[in-house]
py3Dmol code that shows the C-alpha trace and the ligand (Angstrom):
import py3Dmol

protein = """\
ATOM      1  CA  MET A   1      36.238  40.298  17.453  1.00  0.00           C
ATOM      2  CA  THR A   2      34.491  40.302  14.085  1.00  0.00           C
ATOM      3  CA  PRO A   3      31.508  37.991  13.678  1.00  0.00           C
ATOM      4  CA  THR A   4      31.938  35.315  11.036  1.00  0.00           C
ATOM      5  CA  ALA A   5      28.253  34.383  10.977  1.00  0.00           C
ATOM      6  CA  ASP A   6      24.907  36.164  11.343  1.00  0.00           C
ATOM      7  CA  VAL A   7      23.072  32.993  12.258  1.00  0.00           C
ATOM      8  CA  MET A   8      23.985  29.737  13.964  1.00  0.00           C
ATOM      9  CA  VAL A   9      21.597  26.812  13.627  1.00  0.00           C
ATOM     10  CA  VAL A  10      22.096  24.114  16.251  1.00  0.00           C
ATOM     11  CA  THR A  11      20.354  20.926  15.216  1.00  0.00           C
ATOM     12  CA  PRO A  12      20.151  17.672  17.189  1.00  0.00           C
ATOM     13  CA  HIS A  13      20.186  15.440  14.095  1.00  0.00           C
ATOM     14  CA  ALA A  14      20.766  15.811  10.398  1.00  0.00           C
ATOM     15  CA  ASP A  15      17.332  16.723   8.900  1.00  0.00           C
ATOM     16  CA  ASP A  16      15.671  18.464  11.892  1.00  0.00           C
ATOM     17  CA  ALA A  17      16.773  21.900  10.728  1.00  0.00           C
ATOM     18  CA  GLU A  18      15.461  21.247   7.207  1.00  0.00           C
ATOM     19  CA  PHE A  19      12.044  20.155   8.453  1.00  0.00           C
ATOM     20  CA  GLU A  20      11.703  23.057  10.848  1.00  0.00           C
ATOM     21  CA  ALA A  21      13.699  26.038   9.639  1.00  0.00           C
ATOM     22  CA  ALA A  22      15.074  25.562   6.111  1.00  0.00           C
ATOM     23  CA  GLY A  23      12.719  28.083   4.511  1.00  0.00           C
ATOM     24  CA  THR A  24      13.801  30.728   6.996  1.00  0.00           C
ATOM     25  CA  VAL A  25      17.467  29.827   6.563  1.00  0.00           C
ATOM     26  CA  ALA A  26      17.143  30.113   2.772  1.00  0.00           C
ATOM     27  CA  SER A  27      15.497  33.530   3.073  1.00  0.00           C
ATOM     28  CA  TRP A  28      18.425  34.713   5.202  1.00  0.00           C
ATOM     29  CA  THR A  29      21.102  33.402   2.853  1.00  0.00           C
ATOM     30  CA  LYS A  30      19.250  35.049  -0.059  1.00  0.00           C
ATOM     31  CA  GLU A  31      19.637  38.333   1.816  1.00  0.00           C
ATOM     32  CA  GLY A  32      23.371  37.648   2.011  1.00  0.00           C
ATOM     33  CA  LYS A  33      23.453  36.532   5.638  1.00  0.00           C
ATOM     34  CA  GLN A  34      26.104  34.067   6.728  1.00  0.00           C
ATOM     35  CA  VAL A  35      24.698  30.907   8.272  1.00  0.00           C
ATOM     36  CA  VAL A  36      26.600  28.163  10.084  1.00  0.00           C
ATOM     37  CA  TYR A  37      25.088  24.802  11.031  1.00  0.00           C
ATOM     38  CA  VAL A  38      26.067  22.766  14.070  1.00  0.00           C
ATOM     39  CA  VAL A  39      24.883  19.143  13.964  1.00  0.00           C
ATOM     40  CA  CYS A  40      25.096  17.669  17.455  1.00  0.00           C
ATOM     41  CA  THR A  41      24.673  13.931  16.904  1.00  0.00           C
ATOM     42  CA  ASN A  42      25.996  11.615  14.232  1.00  0.00           C
ATOM     43  CA  GLY A  43      22.647   9.885  13.595  1.00  0.00           C
ATOM     44  CA  ASP A  44      24.061   6.413  14.134  1.00  0.00           C
ATOM     45  CA  LYS A  45      20.834   4.881  15.475  1.00  0.00           C
ATOM     46  CA  GLY A  46      18.119   6.298  13.252  1.00  0.00           C
ATOM     47  CA  THR A  47      17.309   3.326  11.059  1.00  0.00           C
ATOM     48  CA  THR A  48      15.107   0.248  10.978  1.00  0.00           C
ATOM     49  CA  ASP A  49      17.417  -1.333   8.378  1.00  0.00           C
ATOM     50  CA  ARG A  50      19.232  -4.072  10.275  1.00  0.00           C
ATOM     51  CA  SER A  51      21.802  -4.569   7.545  1.00  0.00           C
ATOM     52  CA  LEU A  52      23.074  -1.001   7.809  1.00  0.00           C
ATOM     53  CA  LYS A  53      26.186  -0.600   9.973  1.00  0.00           C
ATOM     54  CA  PRO A  54      26.183   2.442  12.283  1.00  0.00           C
ATOM     55  CA  GLU A  55      29.408   3.865  10.783  1.00  0.00           C
ATOM     56  CA  HIS A  56      27.944   3.658   7.298  1.00  0.00           C
ATOM     57  CA  LEU A  57      24.834   5.445   8.548  1.00  0.00           C
ATOM     58  CA  VAL A  58      27.007   8.241  10.011  1.00  0.00           C
ATOM     59  CA  ALA A  59      28.733   8.786   6.656  1.00  0.00           C
ATOM     60  CA  ILE A  60      25.410   8.851   4.784  1.00  0.00           C
ATOM     61  CA  ARG A  61      23.893  11.343   7.236  1.00  0.00           C
ATOM     62  CA  GLN A  62      26.899  13.671   6.930  1.00  0.00           C
ATOM     63  CA  GLU A  63      26.843  13.661   3.152  1.00  0.00           C
ATOM     64  CA  GLU A  64      23.094  14.279   3.075  1.00  0.00           C
ATOM     65  CA  GLN A  65      23.368  17.117   5.585  1.00  0.00           C
ATOM     66  CA  LYS A  66      26.175  18.757   3.622  1.00  0.00           C
ATOM     67  CA  ALA A  67      24.141  18.502   0.427  1.00  0.00           C
ATOM     68  CA  ALA A  68      21.077  20.034   2.117  1.00  0.00           C
ATOM     69  CA  ALA A  69      23.172  22.849   3.578  1.00  0.00           C
ATOM     70  CA  SER A  70      24.641  23.579   0.198  1.00  0.00           C
ATOM     71  CA  VAL A  71      21.168  23.840  -1.380  1.00  0.00           C
ATOM     72  CA  LEU A  72      20.293  26.415   1.296  1.00  0.00           C
ATOM     73  CA  GLY A  73      23.491  28.431   0.903  1.00  0.00           C
ATOM     74  CA  VAL A  74      24.702  27.539   4.406  1.00  0.00           C
ATOM     75  CA  ARG A  75      28.386  28.378   4.571  1.00  0.00           C
ATOM     76  CA  GLU A  76      29.668  25.734   6.920  1.00  0.00           C
ATOM     77  CA  VAL A  77      28.475  22.609   8.713  1.00  0.00           C
ATOM     78  CA  VAL A  78      30.130  21.599  11.983  1.00  0.00           C
ATOM     79  CA  PHE A  79      29.549  17.997  13.101  1.00  0.00           C
ATOM     80  CA  LEU A  80      29.978  17.473  16.833  1.00  0.00           C
ATOM     81  CA  GLY A  81      29.598  13.720  16.434  1.00  0.00           C
ATOM     82  CA  TYR A  82      27.802  12.800  19.670  1.00  0.00           C
ATOM     83  CA  PRO A  83      26.083   9.424  19.463  1.00  0.00           C
ATOM     84  CA  ASP A  84      22.459   9.498  18.424  1.00  0.00           C
ATOM     85  CA  GLN A  85      20.224   9.318  21.537  1.00  0.00           C
ATOM     86  CA  GLY A  86      23.359  10.141  23.491  1.00  0.00           C
ATOM     87  CA  LEU A  87      23.092  13.848  24.293  1.00  0.00           C
ATOM     88  CA  GLU A  88      23.226  14.898  27.905  1.00  0.00           C
ATOM     89  CA  ASP A  89      22.979  18.294  29.523  1.00  0.00           C
ATOM     90  CA  GLU A  90      26.597  18.218  30.592  1.00  0.00           C
ATOM     91  CA  PRO A  91      29.467  20.719  30.833  1.00  0.00           C
ATOM     92  CA  GLN A  92      31.478  19.506  27.840  1.00  0.00           C
ATOM     93  CA  PHE A  93      28.576  19.751  25.389  1.00  0.00           C
ATOM     94  CA  ARG A  94      27.578  23.177  26.743  1.00  0.00           C
ATOM     95  CA  LYS A  95      31.139  24.393  26.423  1.00  0.00           C
ATOM     96  CA  GLU A  96      31.397  23.178  22.831  1.00  0.00           C
ATOM     97  CA  ILE A  97      28.314  25.196  21.893  1.00  0.00           C
ATOM     98  CA  ALA A  98      29.571  28.228  23.845  1.00  0.00           C
ATOM     99  CA  ARG A  99      32.904  27.904  22.059  1.00  0.00           C
ATOM    100  CA  LEU A 100      31.263  27.911  18.633  1.00  0.00           C
ATOM    101  CA  LEU A 101      29.119  30.893  19.636  1.00  0.00           C
ATOM    102  CA  ARG A 102      32.213  32.827  20.662  1.00  0.00           C
ATOM    103  CA  LEU A 103      34.019  31.775  17.508  1.00  0.00           C
ATOM    104  CA  HIS A 104      31.278  32.652  14.994  1.00  0.00           C
ATOM    105  CA  ARG A 105      29.540  35.386  17.042  1.00  0.00           C
ATOM    106  CA  PRO A 106      26.039  35.085  15.547  1.00  0.00           C
ATOM    107  CA  THR A 107      23.272  37.605  16.201  1.00  0.00           C
ATOM    108  CA  THR A 108      20.600  34.910  15.911  1.00  0.00           C
ATOM    109  CA  VAL A 109      20.610  31.314  17.085  1.00  0.00           C
ATOM    110  CA  VAL A 110      18.049  28.790  15.859  1.00  0.00           C
ATOM    111  CA  THR A 111      17.475  25.491  17.642  1.00  0.00           C
ATOM    112  CA  SER A 112      14.965  22.988  18.930  1.00  0.00           C
ATOM    113  CA  ASP A 113      12.441  24.030  21.602  1.00  0.00           C
ATOM    114  CA  PRO A 114      13.376  22.332  24.887  1.00  0.00           C
ATOM    115  CA  HIS A 115       9.963  22.889  26.470  1.00  0.00           C
ATOM    116  CA  ARG A 116       7.751  20.801  24.231  1.00  0.00           C
ATOM    117  CA  ARG A 117       5.685  18.592  26.500  1.00  0.00           C
ATOM    118  CA  TYR A 118       5.520  14.805  26.692  1.00  0.00           C
ATOM    119  CA  VAL A 119       6.663  12.901  23.588  1.00  0.00           C
ATOM    120  CA  TRP A 120       9.715  14.750  22.366  1.00  0.00           C
ATOM    121  CA  HIS A 121      13.018  13.204  21.355  1.00  0.00           C
ATOM    122  CA  ARG A 122      15.394  13.494  24.251  1.00  0.00           C
ATOM    123  CA  ASP A 123      18.158  14.779  21.937  1.00  0.00           C
ATOM    124  CA  HIS A 124      15.813  17.580  20.811  1.00  0.00           C
ATOM    125  CA  ARG A 125      14.986  18.604  24.363  1.00  0.00           C
ATOM    126  CA  ILE A 126      18.605  18.558  25.448  1.00  0.00           C
ATOM    127  CA  THR A 127      19.956  20.377  22.383  1.00  0.00           C
ATOM    128  CA  GLY A 128      17.539  23.258  22.975  1.00  0.00           C
ATOM    129  CA  ARG A 129      18.281  23.514  26.659  1.00  0.00           C
ATOM    130  CA  VAL A 130      22.049  23.306  26.305  1.00  0.00           C
ATOM    131  CA  THR A 131      22.090  25.821  23.445  1.00  0.00           C
ATOM    132  CA  LEU A 132      20.008  28.298  25.437  1.00  0.00           C
ATOM    133  CA  ASP A 133      22.309  27.944  28.433  1.00  0.00           C
ATOM    134  CA  ALA A 134      25.411  28.208  26.257  1.00  0.00           C
ATOM    135  CA  ALA A 135      24.128  31.462  24.756  1.00  0.00           C
ATOM    136  CA  PHE A 136      22.992  32.819  28.090  1.00  0.00           C
ATOM    137  CA  PRO A 137      25.012  33.154  30.230  1.00  0.00           C
ATOM    138  CA  TYR A 138      28.020  31.001  29.323  1.00  0.00           C
ATOM    139  CA  ALA A 139      29.073  32.562  25.982  1.00  0.00           C
ATOM    140  CA  ARG A 140      28.410  36.020  27.410  1.00  0.00           C
ATOM    141  CA  ASP A 141      30.339  35.996  30.688  1.00  0.00           C
ATOM    142  CA  HIS A 142      34.029  36.684  30.660  1.00  0.00           C
ATOM    143  CA  LEU A 143      34.626  34.610  33.774  1.00  0.00           C
ATOM    144  CA  ALA A 144      33.090  31.520  32.189  1.00  0.00           C
ATOM    145  CA  TYR A 145      35.748  29.441  30.450  1.00  0.00           C
ATOM    146  CA  PRO A 146      39.000  31.339  31.073  1.00  0.00           C
ATOM    147  CA  ASP A 147      40.703  28.799  28.794  1.00  0.00           C
ATOM    148  CA  LEU A 148      38.528  29.905  25.848  1.00  0.00           C
ATOM    149  CA  ARG A 149      39.531  33.498  26.490  1.00  0.00           C
ATOM    150  CA  ALA A 150      43.153  32.434  26.565  1.00  0.00           C
ATOM    151  CA  GLU A 151      42.558  30.992  23.076  1.00  0.00           C
ATOM    152  CA  GLY A 152      41.293  34.402  21.990  1.00  0.00           C
ATOM    153  CA  LEU A 153      37.588  33.542  22.181  1.00  0.00           C
ATOM    154  CA  GLU A 154      36.159  36.615  23.858  1.00  0.00           C
ATOM    155  CA  PRO A 155      32.639  36.670  25.356  1.00  0.00           C
ATOM    156  CA  HIS A 156      29.780  37.110  22.915  1.00  0.00           C
ATOM    157  CA  LYS A 157      26.184  38.273  23.332  1.00  0.00           C
ATOM    158  CA  VAL A 158      23.599  36.495  21.207  1.00  0.00           C
ATOM    159  CA  ARG A 159      20.660  38.817  20.490  1.00  0.00           C
ATOM    160  CA  GLU A 160      17.853  36.344  19.879  1.00  0.00           C
ATOM    161  CA  ILE A 161      17.042  32.663  19.822  1.00  0.00           C
ATOM    162  CA  LEU A 162      14.367  31.111  17.640  1.00  0.00           C
ATOM    163  CA  PHE A 163      13.092  27.765  18.896  1.00  0.00           C
ATOM    164  CA  TRP A 164      11.459  25.471  16.377  1.00  0.00           C
ATOM    165  CA  ALA A 165       8.703  22.935  17.154  1.00  0.00           C
ATOM    166  CA  ALA A 166       7.473  25.250  19.906  1.00  0.00           C
ATOM    167  CA  GLU A 167       4.003  24.795  21.369  1.00  0.00           C
ATOM    168  CA  ASP A 168       3.957  28.493  22.083  1.00  0.00           C
ATOM    169  CA  ILE A 169       4.624  30.164  18.716  1.00  0.00           C
ATOM    170  CA  ASN A 170       5.163  33.923  18.794  1.00  0.00           C
ATOM    171  CA  PHE A 171       7.072  34.471  15.550  1.00  0.00           C
ATOM    172  CA  ARG A 172       6.268  33.381  12.011  1.00  0.00           C
ATOM    173  CA  SER A 173       8.722  33.848   9.221  1.00  0.00           C
ATOM    174  CA  ASP A 174       7.678  34.217   5.586  1.00  0.00           C
ATOM    175  CA  ILE A 175       8.889  31.244   3.539  1.00  0.00           C
ATOM    176  CA  THR A 176       6.607  31.755   0.528  1.00  0.00           C
ATOM    177  CA  ALA A 177       9.570  32.490  -1.742  1.00  0.00           C
ATOM    178  CA  THR A 178      11.811  29.795  -0.290  1.00  0.00           C
ATOM    179  CA  PHE A 179       9.430  26.856   0.151  1.00  0.00           C
ATOM    180  CA  ASP A 180      10.800  25.167  -2.990  1.00  0.00           C
ATOM    181  CA  LEU A 181      14.348  25.476  -1.683  1.00  0.00           C
ATOM    182  CA  LYS A 182      13.228  24.008   1.622  1.00  0.00           C
ATOM    183  CA  MET A 183      11.775  21.007  -0.217  1.00  0.00           C
ATOM    184  CA  ALA A 184      14.943  20.630  -2.300  1.00  0.00           C
ATOM    185  CA  ALA A 185      17.038  20.641   0.882  1.00  0.00           C
ATOM    186  CA  LEU A 186      14.705  18.165   2.583  1.00  0.00           C
ATOM    187  CA  ARG A 187      14.941  15.796  -0.353  1.00  0.00           C
ATOM    188  CA  CYS A 188      18.710  15.588   0.208  1.00  0.00           C
ATOM    189  CA  HIS A 189      17.930  13.572   3.349  1.00  0.00           C
ATOM    190  CA  GLU A 190      17.027  10.629   1.213  1.00  0.00           C
ATOM    191  CA  SER A 191      17.968   7.920   3.706  1.00  0.00           C
ATOM    192  CA  GLN A 192      15.772   9.420   6.424  1.00  0.00           C
ATOM    193  CA  LEU A 193      12.849  10.200   4.140  1.00  0.00           C
ATOM    194  CA  ARG A 194      12.887   6.573   3.026  1.00  0.00           C
ATOM    195  CA  GLU A 195      12.487   5.554   6.666  1.00  0.00           C
ATOM    196  CA  LEU A 196       9.600   7.953   7.144  1.00  0.00           C
ATOM    197  CA  GLY A 197       7.893   6.601   4.033  1.00  0.00           C
ATOM    198  CA  LEU A 198       5.979   9.799   3.313  1.00  0.00           C
ATOM    199  CA  ALA A 199       4.863   9.586  -0.301  1.00  0.00           C
ATOM    200  CA  ASN A 200       3.186  12.978  -0.105  1.00  0.00           C
ATOM    201  CA  LEU A 201       5.843  14.866   1.843  1.00  0.00           C
ATOM    202  CA  GLU A 202       5.593  17.994  -0.289  1.00  0.00           C
ATOM    203  CA  ASP A 203       1.803  18.219   0.170  1.00  0.00           C
ATOM    204  CA  LEU A 204       2.166  17.729   3.908  1.00  0.00           C
ATOM    205  CA  MET A 205       4.846  20.376   4.219  1.00  0.00           C
ATOM    206  CA  ARG A 206       2.904  22.784   2.018  1.00  0.00           C
ATOM    207  CA  GLN A 207      -0.234  22.321   4.109  1.00  0.00           C
ATOM    208  CA  ARG A 208       1.686  22.787   7.323  1.00  0.00           C
ATOM    209  CA  SER A 209       3.361  25.961   6.034  1.00  0.00           C
ATOM    210  CA  ILE A 210       0.074  27.459   4.845  1.00  0.00           C
ATOM    211  CA  GLN A 211      -1.578  26.717   8.198  1.00  0.00           C
ATOM    212  CA  MET A 212       1.370  28.271  10.004  1.00  0.00           C
ATOM    213  CA  ALA A 213       0.883  31.507   8.020  1.00  0.00           C
ATOM    214  CA  GLU A 214      -2.769  31.879   9.021  1.00  0.00           C
ATOM    215  CA  GLY A 215      -3.468  35.454  10.064  1.00  0.00           C
ATOM    216  CA  GLU A 216      -0.299  36.744   8.435  1.00  0.00           C
ATOM    217  CA  GLU A 217       0.009  38.756   5.253  1.00  0.00           C
ATOM    218  CA  PHE A 218       2.046  36.056   3.544  1.00  0.00           C
ATOM    219  CA  GLU A 219       1.087  32.630   2.324  1.00  0.00           C
ATOM    220  CA  MET A 220       3.559  30.231   3.906  1.00  0.00           C
ATOM    221  CA  ALA A 221       5.446  30.298   7.165  1.00  0.00           C
ATOM    222  CA  GLU A 222       7.685  28.523   9.612  1.00  0.00           C
ATOM    223  CA  GLY A 223       6.793  29.163  13.236  1.00  0.00           C
ATOM    224  CA  PHE A 224       9.074  29.680  16.204  1.00  0.00           C
ATOM    225  CA  HIS A 225       9.109  30.754  19.804  1.00  0.00           C
ATOM    226  CA  ARG A 226      11.361  33.784  19.698  1.00  0.00           C
ATOM    227  CA  VAL A 227      13.287  34.881  22.753  1.00  0.00           C
ATOM    228  CA  LEU A 228      15.128  38.180  22.840  1.00  0.00           C
ATOM    229  CA  ILE A 229      18.191  37.992  25.027  1.00  0.00           C
ATOM    230  CA  GLY A 230      19.699  41.384  24.525  1.00  0.00           C
ATOM    231  CA  PRO A 231      19.685  44.540  22.438  1.00  0.00           C
TER     232      PRO A 231
END
"""
ligand_1 = """\
1
ZN
Zn 15.882 14.876 15.374
"""
view = py3Dmol.view(width=600, height=400)
view.addModel(protein, "pdb")
view.setStyle({"model": 0}, {"cartoon": {"style": "trace"}})
view.addModel(ligand_1, "xyz")
view.setStyle({"model": 1}, {"stick": {}})
view.zoomTo()
view.show()
């Protein structure tokens, strides 16, 4: 089967991928790589605005995520639509990720680190863990999900996974040339940025990116824990 994507980004909520990996994503799309986003939850609880109905929030989040993806040159955004704060490490969710991996056949997967200690959004922890399991071994093994094979979705080996927000960073990607695109994509998440109330978001992100690049030959970076699964 021919891959339809080089990279699959699996994000718990709309905006996480922009905060953590948008510069890297933009550098890949600039190189001509195909990137697909999978957004696990619908974001229906992430507000302090009591007048905002959950279904309205879901629509806003989707539009903002599509706009951000388009700024970054992401080809496609898949919304799984799980309730916000509702992810569980359960077979159906794992299978959905494995299915998308077999369908798009990416070399690289990018997601949230499941091993961050203590205060860490449960959806972030679970997305990382389920995505790792889906890539290895579920997407890979032909005896997992015979029904997917019957649909024509043959096993697929992911080569590497990059985990964002890792405490144990072993890979820094150069985002010097794509920092502005990252900021432009982040600004698409207007409804969430309003909640965060960060007047100096760009300064904060710039500072963080420069710190992350310390010791490297480039100026700005995003940091990941990189795991190689196969050749
Ligand atoms: Zn999140």
